RODREN-601573 format. One record per residue (C-alpha): residue number from 0; x, y, z. Coordinates in Angstrom, 3 decimals. Example, Ala and Ser with C-alpha at 12.3 -4.5 7.8 and 13.67 -1.06 7.14 Angstrom:
BEGIN
ATOM 0 12.300 -4.500 7.800
ATOM 1 13.670 -1.060 7.140
REM end
This chain:
BEGIN
ATOM 0 91.161 88.096 85.779
ATOM 1 93.499 89.610 87.861
ATOM 2 96.353 87.554 89.371
ATOM 3 97.979 88.709 92.856
ATOM 4 101.215 87.151 93.633
ATOM 5 102.564 87.142 97.130
ATOM 6 106.135 85.944 98.208
ATOM 7 107.843 85.959 101.429
ATOM 8 110.957 85.055 103.577
ATOM 9 110.447 83.883 106.725
ATOM 10 112.090 85.974 109.517
ATOM 11 115.072 84.115 111.477
ATOM 12 113.535 82.260 114.374
ATOM 13 110.017 82.316 113.213
ATOM 14 107.797 79.305 112.312
ATOM 15 107.097 79.063 108.492
ATOM 16 104.200 76.910 109.151
ATOM 17 102.558 79.626 111.443
ATOM 18 102.763 81.591 108.058
ATOM 19 101.152 78.985 106.009
ATOM 20 98.618 78.882 108.761
ATOM 21 98.156 82.638 108.725
ATOM 22 97.441 83.193 104.991
ATOM 23 95.551 80.023 104.538
ATOM 24 92.661 81.254 106.890
ATOM 25 92.131 84.119 104.311
ATOM 26 90.755 81.822 101.618
ATOM 27 87.766 81.300 104.017
ATOM 28 87.102 84.967 104.572
ATOM 29 87.254 86.778 101.311
ATOM 30 84.105 86.654 99.093
ATOM 31 85.731 88.219 95.839
ATOM 32 88.733 85.595 96.172
ATOM 33 87.837 83.342 93.102
ATOM 34 90.945 80.721 92.914
ATOM 35 93.797 80.594 95.754
ATOM 36 97.042 78.742 95.634
ATOM 37 99.564 78.566 98.586
ATOM 38 102.934 76.424 98.830
ATOM 39 106.548 76.521 100.528
ATOM 40 109.441 76.427 98.141
ATOM 41 111.174 72.854 98.458
ATOM 42 114.228 71.335 96.894
ATOM 43 117.716 72.800 96.416
ATOM 44 117.958 76.198 94.913
ATOM 45 120.755 75.187 92.970
ATOM 46 122.467 78.014 91.092
ATOM 47 118.964 80.066 91.409
ATOM 48 120.593 81.911 94.310
ATOM 49 118.350 82.293 97.676
ATOM 50 114.355 81.621 97.088
ATOM 51 111.802 82.896 98.481
ATOM 52 110.223 80.439 101.275
ATOM 53 106.856 80.439 99.977
ATOM 54 104.099 82.085 97.736
ATOM 55 100.713 82.669 97.573
ATOM 56 98.990 83.154 94.256
ATOM 57 95.162 84.361 94.262
ATOM 58 92.879 85.291 91.431
ATOM 59 89.992 88.159 91.164
ATOM 60 87.483 88.969 88.415
ATOM 61 88.747 92.614 88.581
ATOM 62 90.897 95.110 90.042
ATOM 63 88.021 95.938 92.078
ATOM 64 87.745 92.453 93.665
ATOM 65 91.680 92.781 94.394
ATOM 66 91.006 96.299 96.026
ATOM 67 88.106 94.593 98.130
ATOM 68 90.690 91.535 99.194
ATOM 69 93.447 94.483 100.062
ATOM 70 90.858 96.376 102.096
ATOM 71 88.816 94.062 103.958
ATOM 72 89.396 93.867 107.507
ATOM 73 90.105 90.275 108.078
ATOM 74 92.995 90.759 105.426
ATOM 75 94.347 93.872 107.064
ATOM 76 94.247 91.943 110.397
ATOM 77 96.164 88.616 108.986
ATOM 78 98.886 91.149 107.529
ATOM 79 99.200 92.612 110.779
ATOM 80 99.946 89.155 112.488
ATOM 81 102.278 88.222 109.101
ATOM 82 104.528 91.327 109.365
ATOM 83 106.357 90.183 112.312
ATOM 84 107.110 86.655 110.862
ATOM 85 108.469 87.443 107.697
ATOM 86 111.933 89.113 107.095
ATOM 87 111.096 90.271 103.510
ATOM 88 108.019 90.149 101.032
ATOM 89 107.388 91.074 97.547
ATOM 90 104.157 91.424 95.678
ATOM 91 103.228 91.484 91.790
ATOM 92 99.542 91.737 90.492
ATOM 93 98.773 91.263 86.830
ATOM 94 95.942 91.222 84.381
ATOM 95 95.988 87.753 82.977
ATOM 96 96.214 87.584 79.410
ATOM 97 98.045 90.700 79.165
ATOM 98 101.972 90.765 78.733
REM end
């Protein structure tokens, strides 16, 4: 199982709900997607510094499934719409069960 984690920070003046709405649309269109979770940061960051505004966690059967997701035309279109709304983003892909 491959886990894809996407973190973002909303650009100044942009709507966080629009980011969530755009990303949520992906779950309905990508056949290789096995599980999906999206959320925004809640609570005070405390001594941890400035947190990311939200995260998307998605799982795929294998690396090929993740590649199909990345190359899927609907994903490419969502990324194009998303880029102006985020100030920063980060991605981590891991093979679950491996350290």
